[in-house]
C-alpha positions in Angstrom: -72.3 21.9 -64.0 -74.1 21.8 -60.5 -73.8 24.2 -57.7 -73.8 22.0 -54.5 -74.7 24.0 -51.4 -73.4 22.7 -48.1 -74.9 24.5 -45.1 -72.9 24.2 -41.9 -74.7 23.8 -38.5 -72.3 26.3 -36.8 -68.7 27.8 -37.0 -67.1 24.6 -35.8 -68.9 22.5 -38.2 -68.1 24.9 -41.1 -64.4 24.9 -40.3 -64.3 21.2 -39.9 -66.0 20.7 -43.3 -63.6 23.2 -45.0 -60.5 21.3 -43.6 -61.9 17.8 -44.5 -62.7 18.9 -48.0 -59.3 20.4 -48.6 -57.4 17.3 -47.2 -59.6 15.0 -49.3 -58.7 17.0 -52.3 -55.1 16.7 -51.3 -55.2 12.9 -50.9 -57.0 12.5 -54.2 -54.4 14.6 -56.0 -51.4 13.0 -54.5 -52.7 9.5 -55.3 -53.4 10.5 -58.9 -50.4 12.6 -59.9 -48.1 13.1 -57.0 -48.7 16.8 -56.2 -51.5 19.1 -55.0 -52.1 22.2 -57.0 -54.0 24.6 -54.9 -55.3 28.2 -55.7 -55.9 30.4 -52.8 -58.5 33.1 -52.0 -58.0 36.2 -49.9 -60.1 37.6 -47.2 -61.0 36.8 -43.7 -63.2 33.8 -44.3 -60.5 31.7 -46.0 -58.1 32.9 -43.4 -59.9 30.7 -40.8 -59.1 27.6 -43.0 -55.5 28.8 -43.5 -55.0 29.0 -39.6 -56.3 25.5 -39.3 -54.0 24.2 -42.0 -51.0 25.6 -40.1 -51.6 23.1 -37.5 -51.8 20.1 -39.6 -49.0 17.5 -40.2 -48.7 17.1 -44.0 -45.9 16.3 -46.4 -45.9 19.9 -47.6 -43.3 19.2 -50.3 -46.0 18.2 -52.6 -48.1 21.2 -52.3 -48.1 23.7 -55.1 -49.7 27.1 -54.2 -51.0 29.7 -56.6 -53.3 32.8 -56.0 -56.6 33.6 -57.5 -56.1 37.4 -57.2 -53.9 40.1 -55.6 -54.1 43.8 -54.9 -51.5 46.1 -56.5 -49.8 47.0 -53.3 -46.1 46.7 -52.1 -44.9 43.3 -51.0 -45.6 42.6 -47.4 -48.4 45.1 -47.3 -51.1 43.9 -44.8 -53.9 44.2 -47.3 -52.2 41.8 -49.8 -53.7 38.4 -50.1 -50.3 36.9 -50.0 -49.4 38.6 -46.8 -52.5 37.2 -45.2 -51.9 33.7 -46.4 -48.2 33.8 -45.4 -48.7 35.0 -41.8 -51.7 32.8 -41.1 -50.2 29.6 -42.7 -47.5 29.4 -45.3 -44.7 30.8 -43.2 -45.5 28.4 -40.5 -45.1 25.2 -42.4 -42.4 23.5 -44.5 -43.8 24.3 -48.0 -40.7 25.0 -50.2 -40.6 28.6 -51.3 -40.3 27.6 -54.9 -43.7 25.9 -54.6 -45.4 29.2 -53.6 -46.2 31.5 -56.6 -47.3 34.9 -55.5 -48.7 37.4 -58.0 -46.1 40.2 -58.5 -48.8 42.8 -58.2 -46.3 45.4 -57.2 -45.4 45.7 -60.9 -48.9 47.1 -61.6 -51.9 45.3 -62.8 -51.0 45.0 -66.6 -47.4 43.9 -66.1 -48.3 41.5 -63.2 -51.1 39.9 -65.2 -48.8 39.3 -68.1 -46.1 37.7 -65.8 -48.6 35.5 -64.0 -50.1 34.4 -67.1 -46.7 33.3 -68.5 -46.2 31.4 -65.2 -49.5 29.6 -65.7 -48.9 28.7 -69.2 -48.6 24.9 -69.4 -49.8 24.4 -65.8 -52.5 21.7 -65.8 -55.8 22.2 -64.1 -55.7 23.2 -60.4 -56.6 20.4 -58.0 -58.6 22.8 -55.8 -59.6 26.4 -56.2 -60.7 28.3 -53.0 -62.9 31.2 -53.6 -64.8 33.7 -51.4 -68.0 35.7 -52.2 -68.5 39.4 -51.9 -71.5 41.2 -50.9 -71.9 42.3 -54.5 -71.4 38.8 -55.8 -67.8 39.3 -56.7 -65.2 36.5 -56.4 -61.5 36.8 -56.6 -61.2 40.3 -58.2 -64.0 39.7 -60.8 -66.5 42.5 -60.1 -70.0 43.3 -61.5 -69.8 45.5 -64.6 -66.2 44.4 -65.4 -64.7 41.8 -67.7 -64.8 38.5 -66.0 -62.7 36.6 -68.6 -65.3 33.8 -69.0 -64.9 33.4 -72.8 -62.9 30.4 -74.2 -60.1 32.8 -75.4 -59.8 34.7 -72.2 -56.3 35.1 -70.9 -55.3 33.3 -67.6 -54.8 36.4 -65.7 -56.6 39.8 -66.0 -55.5 43.3 -65.2 -58.2 45.0 -63.2 -58.7 48.7 -63.0 -61.3 50.9 -61.4 -62.3 48.1 -59.0 -65.3 49.3 -56.8 -63.4 48.3 -53.6 -59.9 49.6 -52.7 -57.4 49.4 -54.0 -58.7 50.0 -57.6 -55.9 48.3 -59.3 -55.7 44.5 -59.0 -54.8 41.3 -60.8 -57.2 38.3 -61.0 -57.3 35.0 -62.6 -60.0 34.9 -65.2 -63.2 33.0 -64.8 -62.0 30.7 -67.5 -58.7 29.8 -65.6 -60.5 29.5 -62.3 -62.9 27.1 -63.8 -60.0 24.9 -65.0 -60.1 22.9 -61.9 -61.0 19.5 -60.5 -62.6 21.0 -57.6 -63.8 24.5 -56.7 -64.9 25.4 -53.1 -66.6 28.7 -52.2 -66.2 29.6 -48.6 -69.0 31.8 -47.5 -70.0 33.1 -44.2 -72.1 36.1 -42.8 -75.5 37.6 -43.1 -73.9 40.3 -45.3 -73.5 37.7 -48.1 -77.3 36.7 -48.0 -78.4 38.9 -50.9 -75.5 37.7 -53.1 -76.4 34.1 -52.2 -80.1 34.7 -53.0 -79.1 36.1 -56.4 -76.9 33.2 -57.1 -79.5 30.7 -56.2 -82.0 32.5 -58.4 -79.7 32.1 -61.3 -78.6 35.8 -61.4 -75.6 36.8 -63.5 -73.1 37.5 -60.7 -69.4 36.9 -61.1 -69.3 34.0 -58.8 -71.7 32.1 -61.1 -69.2 32.5 -64.0 -66.9 29.9 -62.3 -68.1 26.8 -64.0 -65.8 23.8 -63.8 -66.8 20.7 -65.5 -67.5 18.9 -62.2 -69.5 21.9 -60.7 -68.8 23.8 -57.6 -69.2 23.3 -53.9 -70.4 26.2 -51.7 -69.7 25.8 -48.0 -71.9 28.3 -46.3 -73.2 29.1 -42.8 -76.7 29.5 -42.0 -76.6 33.3 -41.6 -75.4 33.6 -45.2 -77.7 30.9 -46.6 -81.0 32.3 -45.0 -84.3 30.7 -46.3 -84.2 31.9 -49.8 -85.5 29.8 -52.8 
């Protein structure tokens, strides 16, 4: 299960690679089974890709959109991951509303995790999972010191309490479910991520390293985050 590090030359190169990777995954998926099952990340780094996707001419009817995690805040709250994706991209293209499955985090972490887990029951592997990386090594809402749901019997969605970043109550897909994917792409930028990247490259037990799809993961990273670690 290799980790493939792709270091971009500059911001334009990073964005071009992120877009090309996503569209290649789309093409491969449509050719194989006629739809593109995509799981989204939150945060400002993936938002760059979402804004770029908004300007693309695609047959959006075949895109099936899921979320890797959500914050337990009211619908439409500016800090919800769904709000970011909707404003940057989803509301600006013709993806059918029924193809976009937001996590109902307003129900509270435990109830929302149960609902989303039921929605995912029977859903095949994602074609592409997009993930970010926090300065502490977290991804989605899987934080150090918490249950990452990496075991074979882990539920698809986890209720998260006492998260070290606000809000403390969240819902996250488990490491097991995020690993059930044909492709996983981590989108990483900024010098603030350098310590987490160094720990990951050394084989440290950080949450991001618990995402282990059969084909391995790709990490698209800029030079300021990658640094010169070994």
